[in-house]
C-alpha positions, 0 to 999 in steps of 0.5 A, a space after each residue: 565768801 559772802 555775796 557781793 553786788 556790783 551796780 552798773 556804770 551808767 554813761 551820761 548819754 545813755 541816761 540822757 536818751 532813756 530819761 529824755 525819752 521817758 519825759 517826752 512820752 509824758 509831755 506829749 499828751 499835755 503838749 497836745 492838750 495845750 495845743 488843741 482847743 478840743 482836747 480835754 485834760 482828762 483825755 491827756 491824763 488818761 493817755 499818760 496813765 496808759 503810757 506809764 507801763 512803757 515808761 517803766 519798761 524804758 527806765 527799768 534797767 536803771 533800777 535793776 541792772 546789777 551783777 552779783 558774785 556768789 561763791 560759785 556763780 556770777 548773776 547778771 540781772 538786767 531788771 527783766 531776767 537774771 542770767 546765771 553763769 558758773 564761775 568755773 565755766 568762765 575762761 577769761 575777761 577782757 575790756 570791751 567798747 562793743 555797742 551791741 545790746 547787753 545788760 550794761 548801761 555803759 560802753 565801758 564794758 567787760 566781756 566775760 567769755 564762758 562755754 563758747 559764749 559771751 556776755 557784756 557787763 559794765 560794773 562801776 568798780 572794775 578793779 574790785 570786780 577783778 579782785 573778787 572774781 579772781 578770789 573766787 576762781 583764780 583760773 580766770 584769765 584777766 586780759 587788760 
């Protein structure tokens, strides 16, 4: 079977918080420049340039969170690093609404249990994810 990539489902409120925070970080130096007669535009631009890496860190999950199924592994990529999970190690998958930190941009999540560990993911197309992972390892129990 060929590798298949699933993108993360994105909740509106998560997108609003992350994008809104990023825009606020950009707007604050210019708002301060407009408000303060002594401030310079060059200073505001420099401050914005200095803050750009922080903005990129806040937005990176939107462009890097994905889940790749290979013949033998589930690769969970959150934009910063990739977690490799052997399909043979996965015991069961169950829906979750847990809000703990996870490589997922939605609270509509799946809890993947493997080797007495768990990871939360939020593939946009859950039914296809279920079909594809069971085609690769039929022994994985899907709890709905």
